[in-house]
N, C-alpha and C positions, 0 to 999 in steps of 0.2 A: 504493499500499500504506500502511496506517495503522500507527502504532506502538501504538495502543490497542485492546485487544480489545472486540469488540461482539458481543452476541448478543441475539436478540429473545426467547429463551426464559427466562422469569423463574422465580426460585425460588418455591415454594409459599409461601403466606401461613403455613401450618402450620410449615414449616421455619423461616421468617424469625422467627416469634413465639417459637420455642423457644430462640433464642439471646440472649446478653447483648449490650447495645448502649447507645447513647446518642445525644446531639445535640450539635452544634457549629456555630458560625457559619462555620467553614472547616475542611475536612479533605481529606486525600488518600486516595483509594480505592486498594486493593491494585493496580489496574490502572495506576496512575500519574496518573489524572485528578484534578485539584484542584477541589474544589466550594466555592462561596462562597454564603452567604446574607446578603446585605447588610442585609436587613430587621432582623435582630437588631442589627447594628452601629448602625443609625439610632437604635435605642432606648437605646443605651448610650454614645454619643459625642456631642461637640459637633458641629454641623452641618458646620463646616469639616473636622474630622477625618473625619467620615463621608464627605464628598465626596472627600477625598483617598484614603481607602481604596478607595472605589468606583472612582475613576479608576485606581488601581493595578491593580485587578482587570480593568478594561476594557482596559488596555494589555497586561496579561499574557495575556488572552484574544485580543487581536489578534495577539500573537506566536505563540500556540499554540491556534487555534480549537477543535481536537478535544480538547485536554488541559485546557481550563479551562472550567468549567461555573458560570454565574452563575445562581442561582435567585432572581431578583428578588422573587417573591412569597412566599418562605419565610423564616421567622424562624430555622429550624435546618435543618441537613443532618443526617439520620438515618442511623445506621450500625449495623452489627453486627460482633461480633469472633468469629472462628473460627480456631483453630490459630495464634494470634499475628498474624493478618492482620485489617485493617480493610476492610470492605466497605460502600460507601455504598449505602443503599437507593435503588432507582431509578436507579442508574448504568447506563449503556448497556452495560457489561460483563457485568452480571448474573452476577458471579463466584460468588455463593453457589450457583448452579444446578449447577455443577460438582461441588461438594461434596455437595449433596443427591443428585444422580444417582449418585455413587460410593457413598454410604451405602446408597441404596435398592437399587442393582444388586448390592451385595455384602451384603445383609442376612442372608443364610443363613450365610455365613462369619462375619460379626460376631456373629450369635446364638450359633453354636457357640463362638467365642472367648470371649464373655461367660459362657457356662455353664462352660467349663473354668476361666476365671479365677475366677469366683465360688466354685466348688467348692474351688479351691486356696486362695483367701483364707479360706474357712471352715475348711479343714484347719489352716492356719497359726494361725488365731485359737484353735482348740481345742488346738493344741500349746502356745500361750502360756498358755492357761487352765490346762493341766495343770502347767506349770512353775511358774505362780503359786501353785497349790494346794500343790505339793510345797515351795515356799519359804515357805509360811505367809502369803501375801499375799492 
C-alpha cells in the first residue's frame, strides 16, 4: 500500500487553465509528494552549491522514492492553487481532477446556489443604495 494517492485520470486542460498558479524550483503537492526541478537551480547557483542541492534531492528520493520527484529536464515545477491547496501539474495524484469532477457533477446545484446568491446580493445592494439616497450620499 502506498501513502501517496495516484490516479491516471487527469484534470481537463480547460479546468487547469482556469485556476491561478505559478512555478517554482521545488514545491510540495497537496498529496505530500515533493517535486524538484534542479535545472533552475543550475542557472542560479554556483556549480558546487548546485551539486550539493542535487545530491540532497537524490538522497531524499532514495529515502522516499514515491514521495520525491526530481524532474531533471524542467526548470520549474508548475502548480495551481485551489481552496488553499497547492496541486502540482502532472503529479501522479492528479488531485485537481477530484475538484473538477465535484464541480461538474454538482453543476445544477451550484448554478441554483449562484442564482439565489446573486439575487440576494442584488437585493442587498439595492437596500444600501436606498439607505445612501436617504442619507444624501
